[in-house]
Each structure stands twice: as C-alpha cells, then as structure tokens.
C-alpha positions in Angstrom: 2.6 -22.5 5.1 0.5 -23.9 8.3 3.5 -22.9 10.0 2.9 -19.4 9.3 -0.9 -19.3 10.8 -1.5 -16.0 13.1 -2.3 -17.7 16.7 -2.5 -16.1 20.1 -3.5 -18.3 22.7 -4.8 -15.0 24.9 -7.5 -13.1 24.0 -7.3 -10.1 21.8 -7.5 -7.0 24.0 -7.9 -4.9 20.5 -8.7 -3.8 17.3 -5.3 -2.9 15.8 -4.2 -7.1 17.4 -7.6 -9.0 15.3 -7.5 -11.3 13.2 -8.0 -9.7 10.0 -10.1 -11.3 7.4 -10.7 -9.6 4.1 -11.6 -9.6 0.3 -11.0 -6.3 -1.0 -13.8 -4.4 -0.6 -14.6 -5.4 2.7 -12.6 -6.4 6.1 -13.1 -8.1 9.1 -11.2 -7.7 12.3 -12.5 -10.8 14.8 -11.1 -10.2 18.3 -12.3 -9.6 22.1 -12.7 -12.4 25.3 -15.9 -13.5 24.8 -17.7 -11.7 26.7 -17.8 -10.4 24.0 -15.9 -11.8 20.8 -16.1 -8.8 18.3 -16.3 -8.7 14.3 -15.4 -5.4 13.4 -16.1 -4.9 10.1 -15.6 -2.4 7.6 -16.1 -1.6 3.6 -14.0 0.5 1.4 -16.5 3.0 0.1 -18.6 3.5 3.2 -17.5 7.5 2.8 -18.4 10.7 4.5 -17.3 13.1 0.7 -18.6 15.8 2.2 -16.4 18.6 1.2 -14.9 21.0 3.5 -17.2 25.1 2.5 -12.7 26.5 2.8 -12.2 24.2 -0.6 -14.7 25.5 -2.4 -13.9 28.7 -2.2 -12.7 30.7 -4.9 -9.7 31.0 -3.5 -8.5 27.4 -2.5 -6.1 27.7 -5.5 -2.1 27.2 -6.0 -1.9 30.9 -6.6 -3.7 32.3 -4.0 -1.7 29.7 -1.7 1.1 30.8 -3.6 0.8 34.8 -2.5 0.2 33.3 1.4 3.6 32.5 1.1 5.8 35.2 -0.8 3.6 37.5 2.2 4.4 35.3 4.9 1.8 35.0 5.5 1.0 31.9 7.7 -2.0 32.2 9.2 -3.6 32.6 6.3 -1.7 30.0 5.0 -3.0 27.6 8.0 -7.1 28.7 7.7 -7.4 28.3 4.0 -5.3 25.2 3.6 -4.0 23.4 6.6 -6.4 24.1 9.6 -9.5 22.6 8.0 -8.2 18.9 7.9 -8.3 19.1 11.6 -11.5 21.5 12.3 -13.7 19.7 10.2 -14.8 15.8 11.0 -15.6 15.2 7.3 -14.6 14.2 4.9 -14.0 10.7 6.5 -13.8 7.3 5.9 -16.1 6.0 8.3 -16.3 2.5 10.4 -19.6 0.1 8.9 -20.4 -1.3 13.0 -19.9 -5.4 14.6 -21.1 -8.0 15.0 -20.7 -9.6 17.9 -21.1 -12.7 19.9 -21.2 -13.0 23.1 -21.5 -16.0 25.4 -22.4 -13.6 29.0 -18.9 -14.7 30.3 -15.6 -14.2 28.7 -13.8 -17.0 28.1 -11.9 -19.1 30.5 -9.1 -19.8 27.6 -8.9 -19.2 24.2 -7.1 -19.9 20.8 -7.5 -17.7 17.7 -5.6 -19.0 15.1 -6.0 -17.3 11.4 -5.0 -20.0 8.3 -3.9 -18.0 5.4 -3.7 -20.9 2.7 -7.8 -20.7 3.9 -8.5 -17.0 5.1 -10.7 -18.9 8.2 -10.4 -17.6 11.2 -10.9 -20.6 14.2 -11.4 -19.5 17.4 -11.5 -22.4 20.4 -13.5 -20.8 24.2 -13.1 -23.0 26.9 -16.0 -22.1 29.7 -15.5 -24.7 32.7 -16.0 -28.5 30.7 -17.5 -26.6 27.9 -15.8 -26.3 24.3 -16.7 -23.6 21.6 -15.3 -22.9 18.4 -15.6 -20.2 16.8 -14.9 -20.3 12.7 -15.9 -17.5 10.0 -14.4 -16.1 6.9 -15.3 -13.0 4.0 -15.9 -15.0 1.5 -13.1 -14.0 -2.0 -16.2 -14.2 -4.0 -19.0 -13.8 -3.0 -18.3 -10.2 -0.8 -20.1 -12.0 2.2 -19.3 -12.7 6.0 -19.9 -16.4 7.1 -20.0 -17.0 11.0 -20.1 -21.3 12.2 -20.7 -21.5 16.1 -19.9 -24.5 17.4 -20.3 -26.6 20.9 -22.8 -23.7 22.0 -26.8 -23.1 21.9 -26.8 -20.8 23.6 -24.4 -17.7 21.6 -26.5 -14.6 20.6 -25.7 -12.4 17.6 -26.2 -9.1 18.4 -25.4 -5.5 16.3 -23.3 -3.1 17.1 -23.4 0.3 15.4 -21.5 3.0 15.5 -22.1 5.2 18.4 -22.8 8.6 16.3 -24.6 9.9 19.1 -23.0 9.5 22.5 -20.6 11.4 24.8 -18.2 13.9 22.8 -14.6 13.1 23.8 -12.1 15.0 25.0 -12.0 18.4 22.9 -8.4 18.7 23.2 -7.4 15.5 22.0 -4.9 15.4 19.3 -7.5 15.7 16.6 -5.7 13.2 14.0 -6.3 10.5 16.2 -9.0 11.4 18.6 -12.2 12.7 16.6 -14.8 11.4 17.9 -17.4 10.0 15.6 -20.2 11.9 17.6 -18.6 15.2 15.9 -20.2 13.6 12.5 -24.0 14.3 14.2 -25.1 11.6 12.5 -28.7 10.5 13.9 -28.3 6.6 15.6 -29.6 3.3 13.6 -32.3 2.1 14.1 -32.7 -1.5 14.5 -35.0 -3.7 13.0 -36.0 -7.9 12.4 -37.4 -10.2 10.0 -37.8 -13.8 10.5 -34.2 -15.1 10.6 -32.7 -11.3 9.1 -31.6 -8.2 11.5 -29.7 -5.3 10.5 -29.8 -2.1 11.4 -29.6 1.3 9.5 -27.6 3.6 9.7 -28.8 7.5 8.1 -25.8 10.1 7.2 -26.4 13.9 6.4 -25.8 13.1 3.1 -26.5 10.6 -0.3 -25.1 8.1 2.0 -26.9 5.4 3.7 -25.7 1.9 5.6 -26.6 -1.1 6.9 -25.3 -4.4 8.5 -27.3 -7.4 7.8 -26.9 -10.8 9.2 -29.1 -13.9 8.3 -28.6 -17.0 11.0 -29.6 -20.8 11.6 -29.1 -23.0 14.7 -29.3 -26.8 13.4 -31.5 -29.3 15.6 -27.8 -29.9 16.0 -26.9 -27.0 18.5 -24.6 -25.0 15.0 -25.0 -21.8 14.7 -24.3 -20.8 11.5 -24.9 -17.0 10.2 -24.1 -15.1 7.2 -23.3 -10.7 7.9 -23.3 -8.7 4.4 -22.7 -4.5 4.6 -24.8 -2.7 2.3 -25.6 0.6 1.2 -27.7 2.8 -0.5 -25.5 2.5 -3.3 -25.8 -1.0 -4.7 -28.9 0.7 -6.2 -32.3 1.1 -5.3 -33.4 -2.5 -3.9 -30.4 -2.4 -1.7 -31.6 -3.9 1.2 -33.6 -6.0 0.5 -31.2 -7.0 -2.2 -29.3 -7.5 0.9 -31.9 -9.4 2.9 -31.7 -12.2 0.0 -28.4 -12.7 -0.3 -27.7 -13.4 3.5 -30.6 -16.1 2.9 -29.6 -17.5 0.1 -26.3 -18.4 1.1 -27.4 -19.5 4.1 -29.5 -22.2 2.7 -26.4 -23.0 0.7 -24.3 -23.8 3.5 -20.5 -22.8 5.3 -19.7 -26.0 4.1 -20.4 -25.4 0.5 -19.0 -21.4 0.2 -16.0 -22.5 2.1 -14.9 -24.3 -0.9 -15.5 -21.6 -3.2 -13.5 -19.1 -1.1 -10.8 -21.9 -0.7 -10.4 -22.1 -4.7 -10.3 -18.7 -4.0 -7.1 -18.3 -2.2 -5.1 -21.0 -4.1 -5.0 -19.6 -7.3 -4.0 -16.2 -5.8 -0.8 -18.8 -4.1 0.0 -20.9 -6.9 1.4 -16.9 -8.3 4.3 -17.2 -6.6 6.2 -18.3 -4.1 9.7 -18.2 -1.7 11.7 -21.0 0.3 14.4 -18.5 2.8 16.4 -20.2 6.0 15.1 -17.1 7.8 12.0 -18.1 9.5 10.9 -14.3 10.0 10.9 -12.9 7.2 9.5 -16.2 5.0 6.9 -15.6 7.8 6.2 -11.9 7.0 6.5 -12.1 3.6 3.2 -15.0 2.9 2.0 -12.9 5.9 1.5 -9.4 4.1 0.4 -11.2 0.7 -2.5 -12.6 2.3 -3.1 -9.0 4.1 -2.9 -8.0 0.2 -4.9 -9.9 -1.6 -7.9 -9.1 1.4 -7.2 -5.6 1.2 -6.7 -4.6 -3.0 -8.9 -6.8 -4.9 -10.1 -5.2 -8.5 -13.1 -3.8 -8.7 -12.7 -2.9 -4.9 -11.0 1.0 -4.6 -7.7 0.5 -4.1 -6.8 0.1 -0.2 -6.4 3.7 2.0 -4.2 4.6 4.7 -5.9 1.5 6.9 -6.9 -0.5 3.5 -10.6 -2.6 5.2 -10.2 -2.1 8.9 -10.6 1.4 9.7 -10.0 1.7 13.1 -12.8 0.4 16.0 -12.7 3.5 18.2 -15.9 5.4 18.4 -13.6 7.4 16.6 -13.5 8.5 12.9 -10.1 6.3 12.0 -6.4 7.8 12.6 -5.4 10.7 10.0 -9.5 10.0 8.7 -8.1 7.2 6.6 -7.5 9.1 3.4 -6.0 8.5 0.2 -2.1 10.4 1.2 -0.5 10.4 -2.1 2.5 11.9 -0.7 4.4 8.4 0.0 1.6 6.0 0.5 -0.6 5.3 -1.7 2.4 4.8 -3.6 4.2 2.3 -1.2 1.5 -0.1 -0.2 1.2 -1.1 -4.0 5.3 -1.4 -4.6 5.8 -4.9 -4.1 3.0 -6.4 -6.1 4.1 -6.6 -9.9 7.5 -8.4 -8.2 4.7 -10.4 -6.8 3.0 -11.1 -9.5 -0.4 -10.3 -7.9 -1.4 -8.0 -10.8 -5.0 -8.3 -10.8 -5.4 -7.7 -7.4 -2.7 -4.4 -7.5 -4.6 -3.3 -11.1 -7.1 -1.8 -8.4 -5.0 1.4 -8.0 -4.2 1.4 -11.5 -7.9 1.7 -12.5 -9.0 3.7 -9.2 -6.1 6.6 -10.7 -7.1 5.9 -14.2 -10.9 6.5 -13.4 -10.5 9.4 -11.6 -9.3 11.3 -14.6 -11.7 13.1 -14.6 -11.9 14.4 -11.0 -7.7 15.0 -11.5 -8.4 17.2 -15.1 -11.3 19.3 -12.4 -9.2 19.6 -10.1 -6.2 20.4 -12.4 -7.6 23.6 -14.1 -10.1 24.9 -10.8 -6.8 24.5 -8.5 -4.0 24.8 -10.3 -5.4 27.0 -13.4 -3.7 24.5 -15.8 -4.8 21.7 -18.5 -3.9 18.1 -18.4 -4.3 15.9 -14.5 -3.2 16.3 -10.7 -4.8 14.9 -7.7 -5.1 16.4 -4.8 -1.6 14.5 -2.3 -4.7 14.2 0.8 -7.6 13.1 -0.3 -11.6 11.5 -0.5 -11.8 8.1 -2.0 -13.8 10.7 -4.7 -10.2 12.4 -5.4 -11.5 15.8 -3.6 -9.3 17.6 -1.7 -9.2 17.4 1.7 -6.3 20.2 3.2 -3.8 19.7 5.7 -0.6 21.0 5.7 -1.1 22.6 1.9 2.8 21.9 0.8 2.1 18.8 0.9 -1.6 17.7 1.2 -1.3 20.8 -2.4 1.5 20.0 -4.2 2.7 20.0 -7.8 4.8 17.4 -8.3 2.8 14.2 -6.3 0.8 13.2 -9.5 4.5 12.0 -10.8 5.5 9.7 -7.7 1.6 8.4 -9.2 2.6 8.1 -12.4 4.7 5.8 -11.0 2.0 3.1 -10.6 1.3 3.3 -14.5 5.2 3.2 -15.3 5.5 0.2 -13.0 2.4 -1.3 -14.9 4.1 -0.9 -18.5 7.2 -2.6 -17.0 6.3 -5.6 -15.2 4.0 -7.0 -18.4 5.5 -5.6 -21.2 2.1 -4.5 -22.7 2.7 -2.6 -25.4 -1.5 -1.5 -25.6 -1.0 -0.6 -22.2 2.0 1.5 -22.8 -0.2 3.8 -25.5 -3.2 3.4 -24.1 -2.7 4.7 -20.5 0.8 4.9 -19.1 1.7 7.9 -22.3 -1.9 8.7 -21.8 -1.0 9.6 -17.8 2.1 10.7 -18.4 1.3 13.0 -20.8 -1.6 14.9 -18.9 0.5 14.7 -15.3 3.1 16.9 -17.3 0.3 19.1 -18.8 -0.8 19.9 -16.2 3.4 21.1 -14.6 4.7 22.6 -17.1 1.8 25.6 -16.4 3.9 26.7 -13.8 7.3 25.9 -14.9 9.3 28.9 -15.6 12.8 30.0 -16.5 15.6 31.9 -13.7 18.0 34.1 -14.3 20.4 30.5 -14.6 18.3 29.8 -17.5 16.5 26.8 -15.5 13.1 25.8 -15.0 11.9 26.1 -11.7 8.5 25.7 -10.0 6.8 29.1 -7.9 6.4 26.9 -5.0 9.5 24.1 -3.3 8.9 21.5 -0.5 10.5 18.5 0.3 7.5 15.8 2.3 8.1 16.3 5.8 11.1 18.3 6.0 10.2 21.2 8.5 6.1 19.8 9.0 4.0 23.3 8.2 6.1 25.6 8.9 6.9 28.8 7.1 10.1 27.0 6.8 9.4 24.2 4.3 8.4 26.2 1.9 12.6 26.0 -0.1 13.7 28.2 -2.2 15.3 26.8 -5.2 13.8 24.3 -5.5 13.7 21.0 -3.8 16.0 17.3 -4.4 12.5 15.7 -4.3 10.3 18.7 -6.5 13.7 18.2 -9.1 13.4 13.7 -8.7 10.2 13.8 -9.6 10.2 16.1 -12.2 13.2 15.3 -14.0 12.1 11.2 -13.8 8.5 12.6 -15.4 10.7 13.7 -18.4 13.0 10.8 -18.9 10.7 8.2 -19.3 8.4 10.7 -21.8 11.4 10.9 -24.0 11.4 7.4 -23.5 8.6 6.4 -23.5 7.6 8.0 -26.3 10.6 7.2 -28.0 9.1 3.4 -28.4 5.6 4.8 -29.1 7.4 6.4 -32.1 6.1 9.4 -31.6 9.9 11.6 -32.6 8.2 15.0 -32.2 7.2 15.0 -28.4 10.6 13.3 -27.3 12.3 15.3 -28.7 9.6 18.4 -26.6 10.4 16.3 -23.8 14.0 16.4 -23.8 13.9 20.2 -24.6 12.0 20.7 -21.9 14.9 17.5 -19.5 17.3 19.6 -20.9 16.9 22.8 -18.9 15.7 21.1 -15.6 19.0 21.8 -13.5 21.0 19.0 -11.3 20.3 17.5 -8.2 21.8 19.6 -5.2 24.8 17.7 -3.6 27.1 18.8 -1.0 30.1 18.9 -0.3 30.6 15.5 1.0 28.9 14.3 -2.5 25.7 14.1 -0.7 21.8 14.4 -2.0 20.7 18.1 -0.5 16.8 19.0 0.7 18.0 21.5 -1.5 20.4 23.4 -3.0 20.8 25.9 0.3 20.2 22.8 2.7 21.3 19.6 3.8 19.1 17.7 6.1 21.3 17.4 9.5 18.5 16.0 11.8 17.4 12.2 11.5 14.0 12.2 9.4 10.8 9.8 8.9 10.4 11.1 5.4 13.2 10.4 2.4 12.4 12.6 0.3 15.7 13.7 -0.5 16.9 10.8 -1.1 13.9 10.2 -3.9 16.7 9.7 -6.5 18.1 7.0 -5.2 14.7 4.8 -5.6 12.2 4.7 -5.7 13.0 6.7 -9.1 16.5 5.1 -9.5 17.7 7.9 -11.2 21.6 7.8 -9.6 22.9 4.0 -12.0 24.6 2.5 -8.5 25.7 -0.2 -11.7 27.8 1.4 -14.1 28.3 5.3 -13.1 30.5 5.8 -10.4 30.2 9.0 -9.4 26.2 8.2 -8.8 27.2 5.0 -6.8 28.9 7.5 -4.8 26.8 9.4 -4.2 24.5 6.9 -3.4 26.9 5.5 -0.7 27.8 8.9 0.8 23.6 9.8 1.0 23.4 6.4 2.8 26.2 7.0 5.0 25.0 10.0 5.9 21.7 8.8 7.5 23.8 5.8 10.0 25.2 9.1 11.2 22.1 11.2 11.8 20.3 8.0 13.1 17.3 6.5 13.7 15.6 8.0 16.3 12.5 10.3 14.5 11.8 7.7 12.1 8.2 5.9 12.4 8.2 2.3 11.0 7.6 2.6 6.7 11.4 4.8 7.4 13.4 1.4 7.9 11.2 -0.5 4.7 12.3 2.0 3.1 15.5 2.4 4.1 15.5 -1.4 3.7 15.3 -1.3 -0.2 18.1 1.5 -1.1 20.3 -1.2 1.4 19.2 -3.8 -1.4 20.0 -1.3 -4.8 23.3 -1.4 -2.8 23.9 -4.7 -2.8 24.3 -5.2 0.8 21.6 -8.3 2.4 22.6 -8.1 6.2 21.7 -4.3 6.5 18.2 -4.4 4.7 17.4 -8.3 6.3 18.4 -6.3 10.1 16.2 -3.1 9.4 13.6 -4.7 8.3 14.1 -7.0 11.5 13.8 -3.8 13.5 10.2 -3.3 11.7 8.4 -5.7 11.6 9.3 -7.3 15.1 9.1 -3.0 16.9 6.7 -1.3 14.7 4.0 -3.6 13.8 1.5 -5.3 15.8 1.3 -9.7 17.1 -0.4 -9.7 13.5 1.3 -7.2 11.4 -0.4 -4.8 11.2 2.5 -1.5 10.3 1.9 0.9 13.6 4.3 3.5 13.0 6.5 4.0 16.2 7.8 2.0 18.2 5.0 1.2 20.5 6.5 -1.0 22.9 9.1 2.3 24.0 12.6 0.3 23.1 14.6 3.0 22.6 14.2 2.3 18.2 12.5 6.2 17.9 11.5 8.4 19.7 7.7 7.9 18.1 5.3 5.9 21.6 1.7 5.9 19.1 0.8 3.2 17.1 -1.7 4.8 14.6 -2.1 1.3 12.0 -1.2 2.6 8.5 -0.6 0.2 5.9 1.9 1.5 3.7 5.4 0.0 6.0 4.0 -3.9 5.2 4.4 -3.6 1.7 7.4 -1.3 1.8 8.8 -4.2 3.6 8.0 -7.0 1.6 8.8 -4.5 -1.1 12.5 -4.7 0.2 12.4 -8.2 0.6 11.8 -9.0 -3.0 14.0 -6.7 -4.2 16.6 -8.7 -2.2 16.4 -12.1 -4.0 15.8 -10.5 -7.3 16.4 -7.4 -9.7 15.9 -5.3 -12.9 18.2 -3.2 -13.5 17.9 -1.5 -17.2 16.5 -5.4 -18.6 19.7 -6.5 -17.1 18.2 -9.7 -14.5 20.0 -10.1 -11.8 19.0 -12.9 -9.1 19.8 -13.0 -5.5 21.5 -9.5 -5.7 21.5 -9.1 -1.6 21.1 -11.7 0.4 23.0 -11.9 3.7 26.0 -14.3 3.4 23.9 -16.7 6.0 21.2 -17.0 3.4 24.0 -18.1 0.8 25.9 -20.0 2.4 22.2 -22.0 3.9 19.8 -21.4 1.5 17.5 -19.9 -1.0 14.9 -19.7 -3.7 12.1 -18.3 -5.7 9.3 -19.1 -7.8 7.6 -17.1 -10.2 8.6 -13.1 -9.5 8.0 -11.0 -12.3 10.5 -9.2 -13.4 9.9 -6.7 -16.6 8.8 -6.4 -19.6 6.1 -9.9 -19.0 9.1 -12.9 -18.1 8.9 -14.7 -15.1 11.5 -15.1 -12.5 12.4 -18.3 -10.2 15.9 -19.7 -9.5 17.4 -21.3 -6.1 20.6 -20.1 -4.7 21.8 -23.7 -1.5 25.1 -23.7 -0.3 26.9 -20.1 -1.6 26.1 -22.0 -5.0 23.5 -20.4 -6.5 21.3 -23.3 -8.3 19.3 -22.5 -11.2 17.9 -19.5 -13.5 14.4 -20.3 -14.7 12.5 -17.6 -17.1 9.0 -18.5 -18.1 8.3 -15.1 -20.7 4.7 -14.4 -21.5 5.6 -12.2 -24.1 8.2 -12.7 -26.9 11.5 -10.6 -26.1 15.5 -10.8 -26.1 16.0 -11.2 -21.8 19.6 -10.2 -20.4 20.4 -12.1 -17.9 23.4 -11.8 -15.3 26.3 -14.7 -14.8 25.6 -15.0 -11.0 26.7 -18.5 -11.5 30.8 -20.0 -10.9 30.9 -20.8 -13.9 31.7 -19.4 -17.6 30.0 -22.7 -19.0 26.7 -22.2 -19.3 23.2 -25.0 -20.2 20.5 -24.1 -20.9 17.6 -25.7 -21.5 14.2 -25.0 -23.8 11.7 -27.6 -23.4 13.6 -30.6 -25.4 16.4 -28.7 -26.8 19.8 -27.8 -25.1 22.2 -25.0 -25.4 25.3 -24.4 -24.2 27.1 -20.8 -24.2 30.0 -19.2 -23.0 29.4 -15.8 -20.9 32.2 -14.7 -18.1 31.2 -14.6 -14.3 30.0 -10.8 -13.5 29.3 -10.5 -17.0 25.4 -10.4 -19.4 24.1 -13.4 -21.3 20.5 -12.6 -23.8 18.7 -14.7 -24.1 15.7 -14.8 -26.8 11.7 -16.4 -25.8 8.8 -16.7 -27.9 5.9 -15.8 -25.1 4.7 -19.1 -23.6 9.2 -21.1 -23.7 10.1 -22.0 -21.3 14.2 -21.7 -20.0 16.1 -23.0 -17.6 19.6 -22.0 -16.4 21.6 -23.5 -14.9 26.2 -24.5 -14.7 27.5 -26.9 -18.4 
C-alpha cells in the first residue's frame, strides 16, 4: 500500500490540500511551511445548535408553505423559509481551532507524507544543514492526537483559538461560503497553562464550552512529544480536568506504545476488503477514499456532515455551514461502505437516523401536521431545521431517500432482526407522514400538494412543479414498493395489501416522446444540470429493470444519451460520480471510468478532497469554485465498486462493467459484500474469469451469473467438489450454510 501514500514535496499552502487525519469523532489537517506547521483541528459534535426564530414560529409549517406557493408569494416564501439560512450565522458546525508548531522561519525544503496503512503523517523539514522530522496520528481507539518532533529542541507549540472577535469580513461576500466567525459574537477564548499542560477555553452564547488541551514533554535526547485532545462540557461535569488527565497519562505511556494499538486497528480495517487493478489511479482512489471514510465515520460518533471531521480553517463558517443535507449529500456519502465491507464504520449513519426518530416525530407533527417521522432536508446535528431553498430543504419526500440506508443495510447483511425491528419500522413511520398529504387527483391518481426536483430552477417560483415530479414520484414508488416486499417477508399480509393498494394509485413515471425520463409530465430537462434528480428511478432507486424489461432498458439508455447531448457545463464533481454509477449499471465500463477520471483529476484536491468545482479552470464545467464536501468522494468509489460487482434481483454478477483494457490485463477484488450476508471475491485475467469465491455469513441459496467462458463449472466446498453445467450468461444456484465457503472455476 505504500505506493498509494500521499506525498507532497513542497509546503502545503491550503487547509483543503492538507494531510487529513481522523478517528470518526476528531479530525486534523496538517499543513504549512514550518512558519508555522499547522494542525487544524475539528470535532464532529462541535455545533452551535441555536435555531432561528423563524423556525420556531408557529407559521413555520407545510400548510403555510403550500399557501405561499399557491398565492405565488415569493417574497413571503423567501423570508419565512429560505433567507433565514443565509441571514443567520447559526445554527452551524464550528471549527475547533488549531495547534501550531513554529520553528522561527519557513523550511528551506519540506516533504509531506501520509502513510495510509498506519494512518500516520510524517513531515520532513530542512533548515540549512538541520533536518527536523514531525510525525503525527489521530489515535484510532482512544481518540487522542499524538505529535512527535525529532531534530529540533527549540520548536514551539502554540494553541490558536478560532477568531470569533476579529475584524468583520466583507458583508457583500457570498454568505454560503464566506460568513465570518465573528458574526457568532462569541467571546474570545482564554489561554491557560499548568505545568506541562496548556489549553484554551472557548465559551459560546449557548450551552457549549470547549477546549483544546495539549500535554508536552521534551526528553534529554531532544525529542519533543505532545498529546492533545478536543474536549467539551458535554463530556461530563469534570470535562476539562478529565481532558488534562487523559493527555498527561497518554504522554507518559508513550508515542510508540499508542502507535502500536493505533496501527493494529487500521490493519483490521484494511483486512476487511481489497482490490487490485491495472489502473493505478483507480486503485489509489479506492484506497485513499476508504482511508478517508474510516477517518470521518465511526460507530459511536456522529456521521459525517458535509466536510466530515475537517471543518474549514479559514476564519469563516464552513461551506453551507457544514450541515446535514438530506437531498443528496448524506445519502451519497454512505453509498459505498456496505459493498466495501465496512459495516461498523457505516453504522454511524444508521444509528444517527434511528436515534433521531423522536425528533423526526416531533418535526412531522409540528411542520407537516402528520403522524410518523420526517427530518428536515437541511438540518443540524440534532435534526433541527435550518431553512434554505424550501422546495428542497423542506421536501417531504427526501425522508424516503433516507429510508434507503435502512433498506441497503438489510439487503447487504440479510439480518432478519434488523429487518423486523428497524428497517420496516423506519419505512412504515415515513409512509405514515407522507400519506397525510397524498390526495387523489381528478385522474384518480395520488398526488402531493407541492412537488419539486432538486435542484431544478434553483429557488425560483417555477421550481414548484405541477403535476408531480419524477423525483418525488420515484421516491414514492420506491417507498411503497419496498413496503410491500418488506411486509411480505415479515408475514404481514394485511399490511402488504394496504401498501400495494397505495402503490397502484400512483401515476407512472413521465417519459417524453423520445423515451427520456422527464422532470415532470410538463417539462423535460433541456439544459445541463448538476443534480440527476429526474433520473432517480435509474439510480440509486433502480426502479427500472434493465435486465428483463426491454422498455425499461430503452428508457435508461435514452435518458443517459440525453445527458450526453446536454453536456456537462453545469455539473459539479459529484455529478460525474453519479453518472459513472449509471454507466456502470449500463455495463459501460469505459464510460464509467472516464467520468470517474474527470472527477478525480479536475474536481478533487491533491489530497483527494472533493472540491465540487472545476477549480483548475480546465473548461470541464462552468463552476470554478472549490467548496469542499465529501459526498462526491464516496459516490465515486461506489461507482467503481459497481464496475467490479453488482447484485441485481439477487443475482451476483462479477466484473459487469470493467473497461476492455482491464479485462485483457487483470482485475481482482476480495471480500466485497453481496446481498443477504455473502462476501464475494473474484479475479479476471487475460480475458478470462479465473475464479469466484463466496463466503456465507448466513445460510441461504445464492444465485450467480456464469461469466466464465465454459458451460462446465467446478465448485469446491472445502474438501468436497461438485461439477455443474450452466450455459454462459445464465444463472446457477449455490446453497451455503452460515460459515461455508466455496470457490467456483471452470471445470
């Protein structure tokens, strides 16, 4: 894995190009030229959770929003539901501050390296004839940050609190990207020291207090070590004293002893799955992004918001306040982890949504006047509404997209308890809210009072669509189709019949005369657009059956072709990743890889961070900004994984969409997760499938498509073998008990 480590042989000048470290709750960005070397710190639950008065107003309701739209009152819509997001600095994610290591001047030469295998950063600084080495990691288990400096007895560590009291930034700057921290009106942090421990204490105007605490030691040999933590008053009554004790105790235990435990955790993580590809860039990006995923998503910690645990260090609020966007961002961020077999890390998102059910019930009642659950689509750590473009930030159907996280977890694990106790419950409670607002139209079909298609027509009045959009309709079809299936699996026949009755009353998806999915029955997409909302039925909902329906296959192909005609001028990074996933579904590996390459090369920072825009000004897109968000990272590796393994209708297909060049050379993956608790490994070499290996976590009958070049196959079960005959391209079944493993090859 060393060949895929990040290495930069020059100073890192920006925080969004830094060496990223993290352990799910805490994050660190290491950058600078030695004057200073910065450790920009973050913690996932550092939030200003104060809701705006407008959100707490009794008129902040779905019924009022409907009334404004029907009156065409754009001014009232903006003031009551939209501009509150930009006009108020809170609620927002907060930066923690930073530790700075100063050497008195910038280095003459600097080499920055991040070793992904051990999740440790190494910076080698040269000052004339003197060389200083700085090593740092964010401990995977105990949550502390470690720094070791060798070769410089004079290097000084300083604490720098966020600048909440400095000069106000330009009031005309874009508030989404350039809102100054000073608008929060927090008091300045106070600085303290006690023996070898130093800290700053930051108070706010709400119930949060926090501190960065650092313990230091200089050995007689000149080695300088430090341990730091980010602590808050939510950690307990004695939170600050506990933080001082933790850092000093860890310092005494030693850098190397802690590193051994840290690297052991990462070894276990990397052992969960792997890939080998002839394309070095694609393989590197898979490795790098799985590193980023484990760094910013862990069970027991909050799931990643827009920037994960790497909140912007620019003296401003993070882009889009670092919030939870549920009209695309949270969902795409958790597309890939199941197939990559990183269940525990991804469970952060499932647990988060499940634990927010009480708040989702309150919001459904207060805003939608409905039973069941519904979360705002732009929300805080605790599920509070933040406002924003109301057709998306307060869309009733985005909650359905969140349901897919539960659906996928059940499908990939095959866990019957999860299906019964969580997945079905979450779907059912979502449906209860949505059904409150479904009414029959004159055509006898169900409809919603408001409809939209993210983010078509931005926040203008014409963004409200009538009749229903394909986006909303696709989600409704998905919701009730899955409820029918899940209720049937649980033996709830009466409930299944009820869900089926609702499903029958939904209209068909709108398709134009060219066989292309429309925005809604009155409007087709005629310009380039970043959000593929009208294509949800293709991916990720996969409502259209490419394998067995010629009509569906034609719609998929025509709709993808239409995007090719419209071009990519208004795309952002994640658009390329989403498109790659649809090409993978087509079986078009060359197109899928090409679009991933466009994203990786032109919309990602050198450290891999997805910066959304064509910030290099290559002409790829009209967007030349660089706001960092993570959903594009994980949507891209999800598409790459779909090129290697797909499970459609329970049928396992290996290498369904890899480029011809890979087929002629080689490709291999190990322990990718298929559906119903099976781990799949496979290898292809010189245009021939070498083997497919299945390892069952649950007893089941698994179906596999024969992609070998022979009808005669050999299945090896430990010491037992079985010969079968299956035509190439057809499907055969293998029954496995829990714990069984088999290897399939040509006879």
